[in-house]
C-alpha positions in Angstrom: -44.8 -58.6 6.0 -45.1 -59.4 9.7 -42.1 -58.1 11.5 -38.5 -58.5 12.4 -37.8 -61.9 10.9 -39.0 -60.8 7.5 -36.8 -57.7 7.6 -33.8 -59.8 8.6 -34.5 -62.0 5.5 -34.5 -58.9 3.3 -31.3 -57.6 4.9 -29.7 -61.0 4.2 -30.7 -60.6 0.6 -29.0 -57.2 0.5 -25.9 -58.8 1.9 -26.0 -61.5 -0.7 -26.4 -58.9 -3.5 -23.3 -57.1 -2.1 -21.3 -60.3 -2.1 -22.4 -61.1 -5.7 -21.5 -57.6 -6.8 -18.1 -57.9 -5.2 -17.5 -61.2 -7.0 -18.5 -59.6 -10.3 -16.0 -56.8 -9.7 -13.2 -59.2 -8.8 -13.8 -61.1 -12.1 -13.7 -57.9 -14.1 -10.5 -56.7 -12.3 -8.7 -60.0 -13.1 -8.7 -58.7 -16.7 -8.9 -62.2 -18.2 -12.3 -61.9 -19.7 -13.3 -61.0 -23.2 -15.0 -57.7 -23.9 -18.3 -59.4 -24.4 -18.0 -61.2 -21.0 -17.1 -57.9 -19.3 -20.1 -56.2 -20.9 -22.4 -59.0 -19.7 -21.0 -58.8 -16.2 -21.4 -55.0 -16.2 -25.1 -55.6 -17.0 -25.3 -58.1 -14.2 -23.7 -55.6 -11.8 -26.2 -52.9 -12.8 -29.1 -55.3 -12.2 -27.7 -56.2 -8.8 -27.4 -52.5 -7.9 -31.0 -51.9 -9.0 -32.2 -54.9 -7.0 -30.3 -53.7 -3.9 -31.9 -50.2 -4.2 -35.3 -51.8 -4.5 -34.7 -54.0 -1.5 -33.5 -51.1 0.6 -36.6 -49.1 -0.2 -38.8 -52.1 0.8 -36.9 -52.5 4.1 -37.3 -48.7 4.8 -41.1 -48.9 4.1 -41.6 -52.1 6.2 -39.5 -50.8 9.1 -41.8 -47.8 9.3 -44.9 -50.0 9.9 
């Protein structure tokens, strides 16, 4: 990566993941979904969390450069 604009893009991706996670939680909290759908959304939420952690690690590494 070559600087600040790239880090801003990664930080934007983290924000988008946060928004997607919040949307998943709102759907689950509505309590109108089948158990299968809730289970799938839980999987999606876990994948979003892992992606966020990975992006945060990349941002930390790149900001040290």
